[in-house]
C-alpha positions as CSV (number, residue, x, y, z in Angstrom):
1,M,-15.1,17.7,-13.8
2,N,-13.4,18.5,-17.1
3,T,-10.0,18.0,-15.4
4,F,-11.1,14.6,-14.0
5,A,-12.2,13.5,-17.5
6,Q,-8.9,14.6,-19.0
7,A,-6.8,13.0,-16.2
8,L,-8.7,9.8,-16.4
9,S,-8.4,9.4,-20.1
10,W,-8.0,5.8,-21.4
11,I,-4.3,6.2,-22.0
12,N,-3.7,7.4,-18.4
13,V,-6.1,4.8,-16.9
14,R,-4.3,2.1,-18.8
15,Y,-1.0,3.3,-17.6
16,L,-2.3,3.4,-14.1
17,L,-3.6,-0.2,-14.4
18,E,-0.3,-1.4,-15.7
19,G,1.3,0.0,-12.5
20,F,-1.5,-1.6,-10.5
21,M,-0.7,-5.0,-12.0
22,V,2.9,-4.6,-10.9
23,T,1.7,-3.7,-7.4
24,L,-0.5,-6.8,-7.2
25,E,2.2,-9.1,-8.6
26,V,4.8,-7.8,-6.1
27,S,2.3,-8.0,-3.2
28,A,1.2,-11.5,-4.1
29,A,4.8,-12.8,-4.3
30,S,5.7,-11.0,-1.0
31,I,2.6,-12.3,0.8
32,V,3.3,-15.9,-0.2
33,I,7.0,-15.8,0.8
34,S,6.4,-13.8,4.0
35,F,3.7,-16.1,5.1
36,I,5.7,-19.3,4.6
37,L,8.9,-17.8,6.1
38,G,7.0,-16.1,9.0
39,T,5.2,-19.2,9.9
40,I,8.4,-21.2,10.1
41,L,10.2,-18.5,12.1
42,G,7.2,-18.2,14.4
43,I,7.2,-21.9,15.1
44,I,10.9,-21.9,15.7
45,R,10.5,-19.1,18.3
46,Y,7.7,-21.0,20.0
47,V,9.4,-24.4,20.4
48,K,12.4,-22.8,21.9
49,I,15.2,-24.7,20.1
50,K,18.4,-24.1,22.1
51,W,20.4,-21.2,20.7
52,V,18.5,-21.2,17.4
53,S,15.3,-19.8,18.8
54,A,17.2,-17.1,20.7
55,I,19.2,-16.1,17.6
56,V,16.0,-16.1,15.4
57,G,14.2,-14.0,18.0
58,F,17.1,-11.5,18.1
59,I,17.1,-11.1,14.3
60,I,13.2,-10.7,14.2
61,D,13.4,-8.1,16.9
62,I,16.0,-6.1,14.9
63,I,14.0,-6.3,11.7
64,R,10.7,-5.3,13.4
65,N,12.3,-2.2,14.8
66,L,13.8,-1.0,11.5
67,P,11.9,1.2,9.1
68,L,10.8,-0.7,6.0
69,L,12.3,2.1,3.8
70,L,15.7,1.5,5.4
71,L,15.5,-2.2,4.6
72,L,14.4,-1.4,1.0
73,F,17.4,0.9,0.6
74,F,19.8,-1.8,2.0
75,V,18.5,-4.4,-0.4
76,Y,18.5,-2.2,-3.5
77,F,21.6,0.0,-2.8
78,G,23.5,-2.0,-0.2
79,L,23.6,-5.5,-1.6
80,P,25.2,-4.4,-5.0
81,E,28.2,-3.2,-2.9
82,M,28.5,-6.8,-1.8
83,G,28.3,-8.1,-5.4
84,V,24.5,-8.9,-5.4
85,R,22.6,-6.8,-8.0
86,L,18.9,-6.8,-8.1
87,N,16.2,-5.1,-10.2
88,A,13.6,-3.0,-8.5
89,V,11.0,-5.7,-8.6
90,S,13.2,-8.4,-7.0
91,A,14.6,-5.9,-4.4
92,T,11.0,-4.8,-3.3
93,I,9.8,-8.4,-3.0
94,I,12.9,-9.4,-0.9
95,A,12.6,-6.3,1.4
96,L,8.9,-6.6,1.8
97,S,9.1,-10.4,2.4
98,I,11.8,-10.1,5.1
99,F,10.0,-7.2,6.9
100,E,6.6,-8.8,6.8
101,A,8.0,-12.3,7.8
102,A,9.3,-10.8,11.0
103,M,5.9,-9.3,11.8
104,I,4.0,-12.6,10.9
105,A,6.5,-14.6,12.9
106,E,5.4,-12.7,16.1
107,I,1.7,-13.2,15.1
108,V,2.2,-16.9,14.7
109,R,4.1,-17.3,18.0
110,S,1.4,-15.3,19.8
111,G,-1.3,-17.3,18.1
112,I,0.2,-20.6,19.2
113,N,0.7,-19.3,22.7
114,A,-3.0,-18.4,22.9
115,V,-3.9,-22.1,22.5
116,S,-4.4,-23.8,25.8
117,K,-1.3,-25.9,27.0
118,G,-3.7,-28.6,27.8
119,Q,-4.4,-29.2,24.1
120,M,-0.7,-30.3,23.6
121,E,-0.7,-32.4,26.7
122,A,-4.0,-34.2,25.7
123,A,-2.7,-34.8,22.2
124,R,0.6,-36.3,23.6
125,A,-1.4,-38.4,26.1
126,N,-3.3,-39.9,23.2
127,G,-0.1,-41.1,21.6
128,M,0.6,-38.2,19.1
129,T,4.2,-37.1,18.6
130,Y,5.0,-33.4,19.2
131,T,5.0,-32.7,15.5
132,Q,1.7,-34.5,14.9
133,A,0.1,-32.5,17.8
134,M,1.4,-29.3,16.5
135,V,0.2,-29.9,12.9
136,H,-3.1,-31.5,13.6
137,I,-4.2,-29.9,16.9
138,I,-2.4,-26.7,17.8
139,L,-1.8,-24.9,14.5
140,P,-5.5,-25.3,13.2
141,Q,-6.7,-23.7,16.5
142,A,-4.1,-21.0,16.4
143,L,-4.8,-20.2,12.8
144,R,-8.3,-19.1,13.7
145,K,-6.9,-16.5,16.1
146,M,-4.2,-15.4,13.7
147,I,-6.3,-14.7,10.6
148,P,-7.4,-11.1,11.5
149,P,-3.9,-9.8,12.5
150,I,-2.3,-11.6,9.5
151,V,-4.7,-10.1,7.0
152,S,-4.2,-6.7,8.5
153,Q,-0.4,-7.2,8.0
154,F,-1.1,-8.2,4.4
155,I,-3.1,-5.1,3.8
156,S,-0.3,-3.1,5.2
157,L,2.1,-4.9,2.9
158,I,0.0,-3.9,-0.2
159,K,0.0,-0.3,0.8
160,D,3.7,-0.4,1.6
161,T,4.5,-1.3,-2.0
162,S,4.1,2.5,-2.7
163,L,7.4,3.0,-0.7
164,A,9.2,1.3,-3.7
165,T,8.7,4.5,-5.7
166,I,11.9,5.6,-4.2
167,I,13.8,2.9,-6.1
168,L,11.7,3.6,-9.3
169,L,9.6,0.5,-9.1
170,P,6.9,1.0,-11.9
171,E,4.0,0.3,-9.5
172,V,0.7,2.2,-9.4
173,T,1.8,5.1,-7.2
174,F,5.0,5.7,-9.2
175,N,2.9,5.7,-12.5
176,A,0.4,8.1,-10.9
177,Q,3.3,10.4,-10.1
178,L,4.5,10.4,-13.7
179,I,1.0,11.2,-14.9
180,Y,0.4,14.2,-12.7
181,G,4.0,15.2,-13.2
182,Q,3.0,16.1,-16.8
183,N,0.1,18.2,-15.6
184,V,-0.2,19.4,-11.9
185,N,-4.0,19.6,-12.3
186,Y,-4.1,15.8,-12.6
187,M,-2.8,15.4,-9.0
188,I,-6.2,15.2,-7.3
189,P,-7.8,12.9,-9.9
190,M,-4.8,10.6,-9.6
191,Y,-5.0,10.5,-5.8
192,V,-8.6,9.7,-6.0
193,A,-7.9,6.9,-8.5
194,L,-5.2,5.5,-6.2
195,A,-7.5,5.6,-3.3
196,V,-10.2,3.7,-5.1
197,L,-7.8,1.0,-6.4
198,Y,-6.1,0.5,-3.0
199,F,-9.6,0.5,-1.2
200,V,-11.0,-2.1,-3.6
201,V,-8.2,-4.6,-3.3
202,N,-7.8,-4.3,0.5
203,Y,-11.6,-4.4,1.1
204,L,-11.8,-7.6,-1.0
205,L,-9.0,-9.0,1.1
206,S,-10.8,-8.1,4.3
207,L,-14.0,-9.7,3.0
208,A,-12.1,-12.9,2.1
209,S,-10.6,-13.1,5.5
210,R,-14.0,-12.7,7.2
211,M,-15.4,-15.5,5.1
212,L,-12.4,-17.7,5.9
213,A,-12.7,-16.9,9.6
214,K,-16.4,-17.9,9.6
215,R,-15.7,-21.1,7.7
216,L,-12.9,-22.2,10.2
217,A,-15.2,-21.4,13.1
218,I,-17.7,-24.0,12.0
């Protein structure tokens, strides 16, 4: 218990929370960007625009089958070789956004496919354009089916920010490593603290998704 008390001193806790704020900021930015980009790509794949949908689908398949760590390495270490230099925060957001957008695109496409084809036909028969039917009829129904897998993907995204320790992003896991690097006895307390922080934010996200799913089901 004495070790836990020493490890979780106010100085260490404050340093850990500073890293946790970086984790939340990077996660929030990546979630917004990946959701918007993933939704657009998913719709493009669904509507099957000549050549465009095929090319988008090919790129998505490539990204989905690559390790996130490899993509992170490419953005942070590879792009500077092409003249594009990014700091650790920007590189992490870009890598996470691209990777998660590919995952979300498939969720969106599957969600739209799950809506009965008759819904589109009925909407068009009532005078709606294809775009109007998609926005007002198809997507709202598809969204209800997409909420659970999308939220699961966002939870994975939050946990995946820990991979950015490899490029020295000062997020919560990186800061925890620095703390127990000074005293190996602090390792277990730091892992416990990390588990609690990740659990709290991901559990709250899960609760929010359940409430949203219930509200949309009304």
